[in-house]
A tleap script that builds the chain and sets N, CA, C and O, in Angstrom:
source leaprc.protein.ff14SB
mol = sequence {
  NMET PRO TRP THR PRO SER LEU SER VAL GLY
  VAL GLU LEU ILE ASP GLU GLN HIE LYS THR
  TRP PHE GLU LYS ALA ASP LYS LEU PHE GLU
  ALA GLY LYS ASN ASN GLN ALA LYS GLU TYR
  VAL GLY GLU LEU LEU ASP PHE LEU ASP SER
  TYR THR LYS LYS HIE PHE ALA ASP GLU GLU
  GLN TYR MET LEU SER ILE HIE TYR PRO GLY
  LEU GLU GLU GLN LYS ARG ALA HIE THR ALA
  PHE ILE ALA GLU LEU THR LYS LEU ARG SER
  GLN TYR LYS GLU SER GLY GLY ASN LEU THR
  VAL ILE ILE ASN ALA ASN LYS MET VAL ILE
  GLU TRP LEU THR LYS HIE ILE SER ASN MET
  ASP LYS LYS ILE GLY ASP PHE VAL ARG GLN
  LYS CGLY
}
set mol.1.N position { 37.577 3.024 6.977 }
set mol.1.CA position { 38.765 3.044 6.330 }
set mol.1.C position { 39.381 1.839 5.612 }
set mol.1.O position { 39.717 0.960 6.406 }
set mol.2.N position { 39.572 1.616 4.586 }
set mol.2.CA position { 39.740 0.375 3.821 }
set mol.2.C position { 41.457 0.184 3.565 }
set mol.2.O position { 42.229 1.066 3.191 }
set mol.3.N position { 41.728 -0.997 3.831 }
set mol.3.CA position { 43.439 -1.365 3.706 }
set mol.3.C position { 43.609 -0.711 2.169 }
set mol.3.O position { 42.767 -0.848 1.282 }
set mol.4.N position { 45.144 0.188 2.007 }
set mol.4.CA position { 45.076 0.141 0.439 }
set mol.4.C position { 46.741 -0.113 0.407 }
set mol.4.O position { 47.465 -0.153 1.401 }
set mol.5.N position { 47.104 -0.252 -0.812 }
set mol.5.CA position { 48.537 -0.921 -1.413 }
set mol.5.C position { 48.969 0.235 -0.592 }
set mol.5.O position { 49.646 -0.344 0.258 }
set mol.6.N position { 49.013 1.421 -0.313 }
set mol.6.CA position { 50.187 2.482 0.220 }
set mol.6.C position { 50.304 1.742 1.738 }
set mol.6.O position { 51.218 2.218 2.411 }
set mol.7.N position { 49.713 0.910 2.243 }
set mol.7.CA position { 49.890 0.424 3.287 }
set mol.7.C position { 50.828 -1.121 3.431 }
set mol.7.O position { 51.202 -1.702 4.450 }
set mol.8.N position { 51.036 -1.529 1.770 }
set mol.8.CA position { 51.902 -2.614 1.822 }
set mol.8.C position { 53.069 -2.541 2.378 }
set mol.8.O position { 53.862 -1.637 2.113 }
set mol.9.N position { 53.288 -3.413 3.148 }
set mol.9.CA position { 54.802 -3.603 3.869 }
set mol.9.C position { 55.974 -4.718 2.845 }
set mol.9.O position { 57.195 -4.831 2.953 }
set mol.10.N position { 55.252 -5.237 2.126 }
set mol.10.CA position { 55.919 -5.894 1.186 }
set mol.10.C position { 56.635 -7.393 1.628 }
set mol.10.O position { 57.616 -7.912 1.096 }
set mol.11.N position { 55.848 -7.898 2.737 }
set mol.11.CA position { 55.790 -9.251 2.888 }
set mol.11.C position { 54.632 -10.066 2.941 }
set mol.11.O position { 53.856 -9.659 3.806 }
set mol.12.N position { 54.330 -10.819 2.484 }
set mol.12.CA position { 53.143 -11.423 1.817 }
set mol.12.C position { 52.171 -11.840 3.176 }
set mol.12.O position { 50.945 -11.750 3.231 }
set mol.13.N position { 52.893 -12.216 4.012 }
set mol.13.CA position { 52.327 -13.129 4.839 }
set mol.13.C position { 51.798 -11.536 5.779 }
set mol.13.O position { 50.638 -11.288 6.109 }
set mol.14.N position { 52.505 -11.021 5.934 }
set mol.14.CA position { 52.286 -9.744 7.094 }
set mol.14.C position { 51.136 -8.647 5.894 }
set mol.14.O position { 50.322 -7.954 6.504 }
set mol.15.N position { 51.121 -8.581 4.982 }
set mol.15.CA position { 50.001 -8.031 3.885 }
set mol.15.C position { 48.645 -8.444 3.885 }
set mol.15.O position { 47.683 -7.695 3.720 }
set mol.16.N position { 48.603 -9.834 4.102 }
set mol.16.CA position { 47.707 -10.378 4.111 }
set mol.16.C position { 46.865 -10.418 5.196 }
set mol.16.O position { 45.643 -10.310 5.091 }
set mol.17.N position { 47.437 -10.562 6.206 }
set mol.17.CA position { 47.160 -10.470 7.655 }
set mol.17.C position { 46.087 -9.137 7.857 }
set mol.17.O position { 44.980 -9.156 8.395 }
set mol.18.N position { 46.687 -8.168 7.337 }
set mol.18.CA position { 46.337 -6.556 7.534 }
set mol.18.C position { 45.533 -6.507 6.848 }
set mol.18.O position { 44.592 -5.831 7.265 }
set mol.19.N position { 45.362 -7.083 5.548 }
set mol.19.CA position { 43.554 -6.891 4.595 }
set mol.19.C position { 42.825 -7.534 5.317 }
set mol.19.O position { 41.780 -6.917 5.521 }
set mol.20.N position { 42.888 -8.933 6.042 }
set mol.20.CA position { 41.896 -9.142 7.019 }
set mol.20.C position { 41.370 -8.295 7.812 }
set mol.20.O position { 40.243 -7.811 7.699 }
set mol.21.N position { 42.484 -7.988 8.993 }
set mol.21.CA position { 42.388 -7.315 9.578 }
set mol.21.C position { 41.381 -6.125 9.536 }
set mol.21.O position { 40.455 -6.116 10.348 }
set mol.22.N position { 41.561 -4.829 8.361 }
set mol.22.CA position { 41.165 -3.920 7.771 }
set mol.22.C position { 39.371 -4.711 7.226 }
set mol.22.O position { 38.249 -4.217 7.340 }
set mol.23.N position { 39.643 -5.557 6.864 }
set mol.23.CA position { 38.062 -5.906 6.255 }
set mol.23.C position { 36.980 -6.188 7.515 }
set mol.23.O position { 35.844 -5.718 7.563 }
set mol.24.N position { 37.538 -6.983 8.429 }
set mol.24.CA position { 36.624 -7.012 9.664 }
set mol.24.C position { 36.696 -6.076 10.865 }
set mol.24.O position { 35.931 -6.067 11.829 }
set mol.25.N position { 37.495 -5.478 10.696 }
set mol.25.CA position { 37.250 -3.574 11.084 }
set mol.25.C position { 36.742 -2.604 10.532 }
set mol.25.O position { 36.440 -1.499 10.983 }
set mol.26.N position { 36.619 -3.182 9.193 }
set mol.26.CA position { 35.362 -2.216 8.812 }
set mol.26.C position { 34.093 -2.976 8.936 }
set mol.26.O position { 33.076 -2.322 9.165 }
set mol.27.N position { 34.019 -4.128 8.830 }
set mol.27.CA position { 32.699 -4.641 8.644 }
set mol.27.C position { 32.301 -3.945 10.324 }
set mol.27.O position { 31.535 -2.988 10.437 }
set mol.28.N position { 32.869 -4.520 11.348 }
set mol.28.CA position { 32.525 -3.823 13.016 }
set mol.28.C position { 32.074 -2.488 12.819 }
set mol.28.O position { 31.088 -2.085 13.435 }
set mol.29.N position { 32.839 -1.594 11.842 }
set mol.29.CA position { 32.181 -0.121 11.676 }
set mol.29.C position { 30.777 -0.015 11.325 }
set mol.29.O position { 29.834 0.477 11.945 }
set mol.30.N position { 30.861 -0.710 9.951 }
set mol.30.CA position { 29.254 -0.801 9.469 }
set mol.30.C position { 28.129 -1.564 10.349 }
set mol.30.O position { 26.948 -1.217 10.340 }
set mol.31.N position { 28.551 -2.465 10.982 }
set mol.31.CA position { 27.513 -2.871 11.795 }
set mol.31.C position { 27.304 -1.954 13.323 }
set mol.31.O position { 26.251 -1.887 13.956 }
set mol.32.N position { 28.454 -1.375 13.644 }
set mol.32.CA position { 27.868 -0.201 14.639 }
set mol.32.C position { 27.487 1.109 13.991 }
set mol.32.O position { 27.189 1.988 14.800 }
set mol.33.N position { 27.435 1.402 12.849 }
set mol.33.CA position { 26.870 2.484 12.194 }
set mol.33.C position { 25.489 2.267 12.050 }
set mol.33.O position { 24.654 3.009 12.568 }
set mol.34.N position { 25.112 0.917 11.116 }
set mol.34.CA position { 23.550 0.438 10.931 }
set mol.34.C position { 22.928 -0.523 12.082 }
set mol.34.O position { 22.298 -1.577 12.004 }
set mol.35.N position { 23.309 0.177 13.058 }
set mol.35.CA position { 22.693 -0.329 14.439 }
set mol.35.C position { 22.494 -1.818 14.703 }
set mol.35.O position { 21.737 -2.243 15.575 }
set mol.36.N position { 23.415 -2.779 13.680 }
set mol.36.CA position { 23.295 -4.171 14.040 }
set mol.36.C position { 22.966 -4.918 15.304 }
set mol.36.O position { 22.726 -4.252 16.311 }
set mol.37.N position { 22.935 -6.043 15.351 }
set mol.37.CA position { 22.770 -6.809 16.680 }
set mol.37.C position { 23.955 -6.512 17.464 }
set mol.37.O position { 25.070 -6.464 16.944 }
set mol.38.N position { 23.736 -6.299 18.769 }
set mol.38.CA position { 24.743 -6.355 19.769 }
set mol.38.C position { 25.678 -7.406 19.519 }
set mol.38.O position { 26.900 -7.373 19.663 }
set mol.39.N position { 24.860 -8.462 19.076 }
set mol.39.CA position { 25.779 -9.770 19.559 }
set mol.39.C position { 26.624 -10.213 18.499 }
set mol.39.O position { 27.550 -11.009 18.653 }
set mol.40.N position { 26.242 -9.607 17.261 }
set mol.40.CA position { 27.119 -9.344 15.882 }
set mol.40.C position { 28.288 -8.275 16.079 }
set mol.40.O position { 29.171 -8.178 15.227 }
set mol.41.N position { 28.275 -7.585 17.066 }
set mol.41.CA position { 29.339 -6.299 17.354 }
set mol.41.C position { 30.151 -7.301 18.371 }
set mol.41.O position { 31.364 -7.464 18.240 }
set mol.42.N position { 29.527 -7.841 19.210 }
set mol.42.CA position { 30.646 -8.498 20.406 }
set mol.42.C position { 31.473 -9.789 19.608 }
set mol.42.O position { 32.622 -10.192 19.796 }
set mol.43.N position { 30.527 -10.222 18.742 }
set mol.43.CA position { 31.518 -11.561 17.855 }
set mol.43.C position { 32.748 -11.034 17.369 }
set mol.43.O position { 33.865 -11.474 17.643 }
set mol.44.N position { 32.412 -9.808 16.438 }
set mol.44.CA position { 33.188 -9.216 15.639 }
set mol.44.C position { 34.366 -8.838 16.653 }
set mol.44.O position { 35.520 -9.210 16.442 }
set mol.45.N position { 34.019 -8.109 17.721 }
set mol.45.CA position { 35.237 -7.751 18.854 }
set mol.45.C position { 36.022 -8.714 19.473 }
set mol.45.O position { 37.174 -8.626 19.897 }
set mol.46.N position { 35.189 -9.708 19.468 }
set mol.46.CA position { 35.978 -11.064 19.855 }
set mol.46.C position { 36.637 -11.400 18.703 }
set mol.46.O position { 37.839 -11.224 18.903 }
set mol.47.N position { 36.491 -11.683 17.917 }
set mol.47.CA position { 37.288 -12.354 16.423 }
set mol.47.C position { 38.606 -10.967 16.464 }
set mol.47.O position { 39.756 -11.308 16.739 }
set mol.48.N position { 38.328 -9.576 16.196 }
set mol.48.CA position { 39.348 -9.001 16.452 }
set mol.48.C position { 40.398 -9.001 17.523 }
set mol.48.O position { 41.561 -8.642 17.337 }
set mol.49.N position { 39.937 -9.400 18.577 }
set mol.49.CA position { 40.783 -9.710 19.545 }
set mol.49.C position { 41.559 -10.648 19.190 }
set mol.49.O position { 42.663 -10.307 18.768 }
set mol.50.N position { 41.227 -12.111 19.251 }
set mol.50.CA position { 42.133 -13.188 18.971 }
set mol.50.C position { 42.865 -13.300 17.416 }
set mol.50.O position { 43.754 -14.128 17.217 }
set mol.51.N position { 42.433 -12.463 16.449 }
set mol.51.CA position { 43.100 -12.433 15.280 }
set mol.51.C position { 44.206 -11.204 15.395 }
set mol.51.O position { 45.224 -11.282 14.708 }
set mol.52.N position { 44.006 -10.123 16.229 }
set mol.52.CA position { 45.256 -9.256 16.533 }
set mol.52.C position { 46.089 -10.206 17.011 }
set mol.52.O position { 46.998 -10.381 16.199 }
set mol.53.N position { 46.201 -10.968 18.062 }
set mol.53.CA position { 47.000 -11.427 18.799 }
set mol.53.C position { 47.640 -12.756 17.884 }
set mol.53.O position { 48.835 -13.054 17.883 }
set mol.54.N position { 46.883 -13.266 17.338 }
set mol.54.CA position { 47.365 -14.016 16.364 }
set mol.54.C position { 48.305 -13.444 15.526 }
set mol.54.O position { 49.477 -13.813 15.444 }
set mol.55.N position { 47.840 -12.629 14.962 }
set mol.55.CA position { 48.633 -11.753 13.475 }
set mol.55.C position { 49.852 -10.813 14.515 }
set mol.55.O position { 50.840 -10.353 13.944 }
set mol.56.N position { 49.719 -10.654 15.635 }
set mol.56.CA position { 50.746 -10.000 16.499 }
set mol.56.C position { 52.017 -11.110 16.666 }
set mol.56.O position { 53.233 -10.924 16.688 }
set mol.57.N position { 51.440 -11.990 16.743 }
set mol.57.CA position { 52.308 -13.014 17.313 }
set mol.57.C position { 53.232 -13.654 16.106 }
set mol.57.O position { 54.280 -14.213 16.432 }
set mol.58.N position { 52.862 -13.579 14.735 }
set mol.58.CA position { 52.929 -14.204 13.866 }
set mol.58.C position { 54.116 -13.245 13.208 }
set mol.58.O position { 55.220 -13.597 12.792 }
set mol.59.N position { 53.557 -11.984 13.248 }
set mol.59.CA position { 54.466 -10.923 12.946 }
set mol.59.C position { 56.165 -11.078 13.440 }
set mol.59.O position { 57.169 -11.239 12.747 }
set mol.60.N position { 55.995 -10.952 14.978 }
set mol.60.CA position { 57.018 -11.032 15.899 }
set mol.60.C position { 57.849 -12.125 15.549 }
set mol.60.O position { 59.043 -11.887 15.727 }
set mol.61.N position { 57.601 -13.179 15.133 }
set mol.61.CA position { 57.966 -14.738 14.818 }
set mol.61.C position { 58.973 -14.508 13.623 }
set mol.61.O position { 60.161 -14.827 13.672 }
set mol.62.N position { 58.267 -13.836 12.402 }
set mol.62.CA position { 58.585 -13.460 11.498 }
set mol.62.C position { 60.112 -12.588 11.550 }
set mol.62.O position { 61.179 -12.769 10.964 }
set mol.63.N position { 59.589 -11.450 12.663 }
set mol.63.CA position { 60.748 -10.511 12.753 }
set mol.63.C position { 62.084 -11.393 13.484 }
set mol.63.O position { 63.259 -11.301 13.127 }
set mol.64.N position { 61.588 -12.194 14.514 }
set mol.64.CA position { 62.551 -13.060 14.836 }
set mol.64.C position { 63.712 -13.788 14.021 }
set mol.64.O position { 64.910 -13.751 14.303 }
set mol.65.N position { 62.976 -14.613 12.703 }
set mol.65.CA position { 63.564 -15.481 11.846 }
set mol.65.C position { 64.127 -14.187 11.079 }
set mol.65.O position { 63.944 -14.486 9.899 }
set mol.66.N position { 64.572 -13.218 11.101 }
set mol.66.CA position { 64.890 -12.670 10.016 }
set mol.66.C position { 66.235 -11.202 11.124 }
set mol.66.O position { 66.791 -10.121 10.931 }
set mol.67.N position { 66.117 -11.990 11.927 }
set mol.67.CA position { 66.691 -10.880 12.976 }
set mol.67.C position { 66.893 -9.317 12.763 }
set mol.67.O position { 67.856 -8.624 12.434 }
set mol.68.N position { 65.308 -9.013 13.160 }
set mol.68.CA position { 64.744 -7.628 12.747 }
set mol.68.C position { 65.480 -6.968 13.938 }
set mol.68.O position { 65.521 -7.438 15.075 }
set mol.69.N position { 65.958 -6.014 13.598 }
set mol.69.CA position { 66.464 -5.136 14.982 }
set mol.69.C position { 65.482 -4.361 15.783 }
set mol.69.O position { 65.684 -4.433 16.995 }
set mol.70.N position { 64.552 -3.698 15.442 }
set mol.70.CA position { 63.239 -3.576 15.808 }
set mol.70.C position { 62.298 -4.293 16.446 }
set mol.70.O position { 61.167 -3.827 16.590 }
set mol.71.N position { 62.563 -5.250 16.811 }
set mol.71.CA position { 61.798 -6.331 17.391 }
set mol.71.C position { 60.801 -5.994 18.575 }
set mol.71.O position { 59.624 -6.349 18.628 }
set mol.72.N position { 61.640 -5.076 19.726 }
set mol.72.CA position { 61.432 -5.249 20.624 }
set mol.72.C position { 60.516 -3.961 20.818 }
set mol.72.O position { 59.628 -4.138 21.652 }
set mol.73.N position { 60.545 -2.702 20.224 }
set mol.73.CA position { 60.217 -1.929 19.763 }
set mol.73.C position { 58.613 -2.468 19.665 }
set mol.73.O position { 57.700 -2.292 20.472 }
set mol.74.N position { 58.612 -3.027 18.666 }
set mol.74.CA position { 57.499 -3.778 17.918 }
set mol.74.C position { 56.385 -4.408 18.875 }
set mol.74.O position { 55.178 -4.167 18.850 }
set mol.75.N position { 57.218 -5.450 19.898 }
set mol.75.CA position { 56.439 -5.966 20.756 }
set mol.75.C position { 55.951 -5.291 21.668 }
set mol.75.O position { 54.851 -5.715 22.021 }
set mol.76.N position { 56.485 -3.971 22.471 }
set mol.76.CA position { 55.697 -2.822 22.967 }
set mol.76.C position { 54.495 -2.363 22.627 }
set mol.76.O position { 53.509 -2.135 23.328 }
set mol.77.N position { 54.735 -2.209 21.074 }
set mol.77.CA position { 53.410 -1.428 20.422 }
set mol.77.C position { 52.407 -2.436 20.772 }
set mol.77.O position { 51.419 -2.236 21.478 }
set mol.78.N position { 52.768 -3.602 20.181 }
set mol.78.CA position { 51.776 -4.818 20.003 }
set mol.78.C position { 50.856 -5.103 21.509 }
set mol.78.O position { 49.666 -5.401 21.605 }
set mol.79.N position { 51.765 -4.916 22.489 }
set mol.79.CA position { 51.401 -4.866 23.989 }
set mol.79.C position { 50.515 -3.974 23.964 }
set mol.79.O position { 49.307 -4.183 24.067 }
set mol.80.N position { 51.192 -2.625 23.787 }
set mol.80.CA position { 49.914 -1.542 24.059 }
set mol.80.C position { 48.803 -1.689 23.585 }
set mol.80.O position { 47.727 -1.518 24.159 }
set mol.81.N position { 49.084 -2.173 21.978 }
set mol.81.CA position { 47.575 -2.052 21.554 }
set mol.81.C position { 46.647 -3.220 21.839 }
set mol.81.O position { 45.446 -3.089 21.604 }
set mol.82.N position { 47.189 -4.497 22.392 }
set mol.82.CA position { 46.379 -5.409 22.911 }
set mol.82.C position { 45.500 -4.958 23.854 }
set mol.82.O position { 44.285 -5.121 23.748 }
set mol.83.N position { 46.124 -4.304 24.931 }
set mol.83.CA position { 46.027 -3.582 26.157 }
set mol.83.C position { 44.467 -2.594 25.566 }
set mol.83.O position { 43.356 -2.895 26.002 }
set mol.84.N position { 44.690 -1.287 24.414 }
set mol.84.CA position { 43.786 -0.965 23.913 }
set mol.84.C position { 42.201 -1.764 23.723 }
set mol.84.O position { 41.072 -1.560 24.169 }
set mol.85.N position { 42.652 -2.481 23.066 }
set mol.85.CA position { 41.309 -3.397 22.476 }
set mol.85.C position { 40.807 -4.071 23.351 }
set mol.85.O position { 39.666 -4.385 23.010 }
set mol.86.N position { 41.232 -4.685 24.876 }
set mol.86.CA position { 40.924 -5.383 25.715 }
set mol.86.C position { 39.967 -4.513 26.462 }
set mol.86.O position { 38.817 -4.832 26.764 }
set mol.87.N position { 40.541 -3.412 26.720 }
set mol.87.CA position { 39.855 -1.849 27.109 }
set mol.87.C position { 38.152 -1.466 26.669 }
set mol.87.O position { 37.115 -1.275 27.304 }
set mol.88.N position { 38.654 -1.485 24.828 }
set mol.88.CA position { 37.543 -1.247 24.063 }
set mol.88.C position { 36.280 -2.064 24.317 }
set mol.88.O position { 35.132 -1.623 24.373 }
set mol.89.N position { 36.775 -3.629 24.495 }
set mol.89.CA position { 35.905 -4.822 24.614 }
set mol.89.C position { 35.279 -4.732 26.246 }
set mol.89.O position { 34.116 -5.133 26.295 }
set mol.90.N position { 35.655 -4.429 27.136 }
set mol.90.CA position { 35.335 -4.051 28.562 }
set mol.90.C position { 34.170 -2.907 27.981 }
set mol.90.O position { 32.979 -3.216 27.947 }
set mol.91.N position { 34.683 -1.486 27.508 }
set mol.91.CA position { 33.651 -0.437 27.679 }
set mol.91.C position { 32.227 -0.846 26.801 }
set mol.91.O position { 31.114 -0.425 27.116 }
set mol.92.N position { 32.494 -1.741 25.653 }
set mol.92.CA position { 31.555 -2.291 25.226 }
set mol.92.C position { 30.519 -3.055 25.799 }
set mol.92.O position { 29.301 -2.968 25.643 }
set mol.93.N position { 31.321 -3.953 26.612 }
set mol.93.CA position { 30.250 -5.025 27.653 }
set mol.93.C position { 29.365 -3.775 28.570 }
set mol.93.O position { 28.153 -3.574 28.486 }
set mol.94.N position { 30.381 -2.996 29.478 }
set mol.94.CA position { 30.234 -2.035 30.650 }
set mol.94.C position { 29.113 -1.399 30.012 }
set mol.94.O position { 28.131 -1.354 30.753 }
set mol.95.N position { 28.928 -0.843 28.757 }
set mol.95.CA position { 27.977 0.323 28.131 }
set mol.95.C position { 26.721 -0.709 28.033 }
set mol.95.O position { 25.616 -0.229 27.783 }
set mol.96.N position { 26.825 -1.758 28.175 }
set mol.96.CA position { 25.505 -2.215 27.539 }
set mol.96.C position { 25.005 -2.696 26.026 }
set mol.96.O position { 23.884 -2.955 25.590 }
set mol.97.N position { 26.498 -2.704 25.337 }
set mol.97.CA position { 26.628 -2.728 23.877 }
set mol.97.C position { 26.234 -1.393 23.483 }
set mol.97.O position { 25.098 -1.399 23.008 }
set mol.98.N position { 26.712 -0.385 23.511 }
set mol.98.CA position { 26.180 0.768 22.872 }
set mol.98.C position { 27.146 1.065 22.367 }
set mol.98.O position { 28.291 1.343 22.722 }
set mol.99.N position { 26.293 0.946 20.952 }
set mol.99.CA position { 26.950 1.274 19.297 }
set mol.99.C position { 28.178 2.321 19.251 }
set mol.99.O position { 29.306 2.161 18.785 }
set mol.100.N position { 27.595 3.457 19.889 }
set mol.100.CA position { 28.642 4.931 19.637 }
set mol.100.C position { 29.858 4.062 20.267 }
set mol.100.O position { 30.621 3.759 19.350 }
set mol.101.N position { 30.221 3.647 21.289 }
set mol.101.CA position { 31.627 3.109 22.022 }
set mol.101.C position { 32.185 2.701 20.855 }
set mol.101.O position { 33.268 3.058 20.392 }
set mol.102.N position { 31.161 1.708 20.263 }
set mol.102.CA position { 32.313 0.850 18.749 }
set mol.102.C position { 32.341 1.710 17.961 }
set mol.102.O position { 33.502 1.850 17.577 }
set mol.103.N position { 31.530 2.538 17.388 }
set mol.103.CA position { 31.988 3.547 16.256 }
set mol.103.C position { 33.432 4.552 16.666 }
set mol.103.O position { 34.302 4.774 15.824 }
set mol.104.N position { 33.492 5.050 17.978 }
set mol.104.CA position { 34.533 5.741 18.064 }
set mol.104.C position { 35.593 5.279 18.605 }
set mol.104.O position { 36.655 5.895 18.693 }
set mol.105.N position { 35.354 4.050 19.044 }
set mol.105.CA position { 36.824 3.017 19.417 }
set mol.105.C position { 36.828 2.680 18.084 }
set mol.105.O position { 37.893 3.148 17.683 }
set mol.106.N position { 36.380 2.247 17.329 }
set mol.106.CA position { 37.208 1.913 15.910 }
set mol.106.C position { 37.554 2.339 15.322 }
set mol.106.O position { 38.246 1.798 14.460 }
set mol.107.N position { 37.266 3.923 15.371 }
set mol.107.CA position { 37.956 5.171 14.080 }
set mol.107.C position { 39.814 5.349 14.844 }
set mol.107.O position { 40.830 5.470 14.160 }
set mol.108.N position { 39.748 5.304 16.619 }
set mol.108.CA position { 40.686 4.756 17.129 }
set mol.108.C position { 41.775 3.499 16.812 }
set mol.108.O position { 42.978 3.324 16.615 }
set mol.109.N position { 40.715 2.874 16.885 }
set mol.109.CA position { 41.406 1.254 16.193 }
set mol.109.C position { 42.166 1.231 15.108 }
set mol.109.O position { 43.277 0.703 15.052 }
set mol.110.N position { 41.488 1.913 14.029 }
set mol.110.CA position { 41.762 1.870 12.626 }
set mol.110.C position { 43.274 3.034 12.347 }
set mol.110.O position { 44.275 2.884 11.646 }
set mol.111.N position { 42.880 4.043 13.155 }
set mol.111.CA position { 43.885 5.404 12.887 }
set mol.111.C position { 45.095 4.580 13.577 }
set mol.111.O position { 45.883 4.336 12.664 }
set mol.112.N position { 45.500 4.139 14.579 }
set mol.112.CA position { 46.178 3.339 15.171 }
set mol.112.C position { 47.152 2.512 14.523 }
set mol.112.O position { 48.374 2.657 14.494 }
set mol.113.N position { 46.242 1.382 13.867 }
set mol.113.CA position { 46.885 0.322 13.025 }
set mol.113.C position { 47.252 1.367 11.502 }
set mol.113.O position { 48.284 1.123 10.877 }
set mol.114.N position { 46.707 2.018 11.232 }
set mol.114.CA position { 47.473 3.097 10.151 }
set mol.114.C position { 48.552 3.029 9.920 }
set mol.114.O position { 49.242 2.468 9.069 }
set mol.115.N position { 48.877 4.352 11.673 }
set mol.115.CA position { 49.816 4.968 12.168 }
set mol.115.C position { 51.103 3.630 12.276 }
set mol.115.O position { 52.275 3.655 11.898 }
set mol.116.N position { 50.396 2.652 12.875 }
set mol.116.CA position { 51.525 1.622 13.131 }
set mol.116.C position { 52.014 0.765 12.256 }
set mol.116.O position { 53.012 0.081 12.481 }
set mol.117.N position { 51.050 0.724 10.710 }
set mol.117.CA position { 51.927 0.047 9.564 }
set mol.117.C position { 52.736 0.950 8.904 }
set mol.117.O position { 53.726 0.540 8.299 }
set mol.118.N position { 52.433 2.203 8.936 }
set mol.118.CA position { 53.185 2.960 7.941 }
set mol.118.C position { 54.447 3.414 8.533 }
set mol.118.O position { 55.507 3.581 7.930 }
set mol.119.N position { 54.136 3.659 10.225 }
set mol.119.CA position { 55.854 4.055 11.008 }
set mol.119.C position { 56.535 2.956 11.146 }
set mol.119.O position { 57.752 3.139 11.142 }
set mol.120.N position { 56.057 1.468 11.315 }
set mol.120.CA position { 56.628 0.626 12.023 }
set mol.120.C position { 56.627 -0.336 11.364 }
set mol.120.O position { 57.780 -0.768 11.349 }
set mol.121.N position { 55.662 -1.245 10.508 }
set mol.121.CA position { 55.788 -2.147 9.963 }
set mol.121.C position { 56.407 -2.003 8.155 }
set mol.121.O position { 56.669 -3.027 7.523 }
set mol.122.N position { 56.504 -1.127 7.766 }
set mol.122.CA position { 56.773 -0.916 6.513 }
set mol.122.C position { 58.228 -1.181 7.186 }
set mol.122.O position { 58.607 -2.241 6.690 }
set mol.123.N position { 59.008 -0.808 7.896 }
set mol.123.CA position { 60.635 -1.115 8.380 }
set mol.123.C position { 60.780 -2.078 7.944 }
set mol.123.O position { 61.667 -2.297 7.118 }
set mol.124.N position { 59.506 -3.428 8.591 }
set mol.124.CA position { 60.513 -4.452 8.497 }
set mol.124.C position { 60.285 -4.980 6.759 }
set mol.124.O position { 61.032 -5.890 6.400 }
set mol.125.N position { 59.546 -4.569 5.987 }
set mol.125.CA position { 59.651 -4.489 4.617 }
set mol.125.C position { 61.245 -3.953 3.973 }
set mol.125.O position { 62.015 -4.476 3.167 }
set mol.126.N position { 61.276 -3.151 4.462 }
set mol.126.CA position { 62.582 -2.078 4.168 }
set mol.126.C position { 63.912 -3.016 4.889 }
set mol.126.O position { 64.974 -2.898 4.277 }
set mol.127.N position { 63.927 -3.574 5.648 }
set mol.127.CA position { 64.770 -4.201 6.125 }
set mol.127.C position { 65.225 -5.482 5.266 }
set mol.127.O position { 66.342 -5.803 4.858 }
set mol.128.N position { 64.011 -6.081 5.138 }
set mol.128.CA position { 63.979 -7.461 4.227 }
set mol.128.C position { 65.036 -7.195 2.765 }
set mol.128.O position { 66.007 -7.767 2.270 }
set mol.129.N position { 64.126 -5.881 2.423 }
set mol.129.CA position { 64.945 -5.710 0.853 }
set mol.129.C position { 66.227 -4.960 1.163 }
set mol.129.O position { 66.921 -5.017 0.148 }
set mol.130.N position { 66.751 -4.385 1.975 }
set mol.130.CA position { 67.736 -4.212 2.127 }
set mol.130.C position { 69.045 -5.131 2.016 }
set mol.130.O position { 70.067 -4.997 1.343 }
set mol.131.N position { 68.568 -6.277 3.078 }
set mol.131.CA position { 69.390 -7.492 3.251 }
set mol.131.C position { 69.989 -8.082 1.861 }
set mol.131.O position { 71.093 -8.481 1.493 }
set mol.132.N position { 68.525 -7.915 1.194 }
set mol.132.CA position { 68.390 -8.021 -0.096 }
set mol.132.C position { 69.142 -10.033 -0.213 }
set mol.132.O position { 69.212 -10.604 -1.301 }
savepdb mol mol.pdb
quit
């Protein structure tokens, strides 16, 4: 599932990072579907983990800078997601690189991210526009 303009938050930094996130997640999904090298999948998982942490930190810093009232709720959601991603990485390693684990997990990740952007991140853009 690719990033679409309907997922735009309206804050350039956040939107650009979301696009990169979806691009990499899509590559991970394709790699799993095409039975590509386990090492490649492992590398992509590592990238997603570090990129997600960087993105969440940047997003939280931005929310802090605009005095966004939903920051604590966002932080809790981010922490929960990082925990899911960590679990996913260890399931992949424990399964010996089972690609089915990746395909199923990746669907979960994309669904979470899509819902998170639609339900929570868009409110950041709304807040910025209201402050005008």
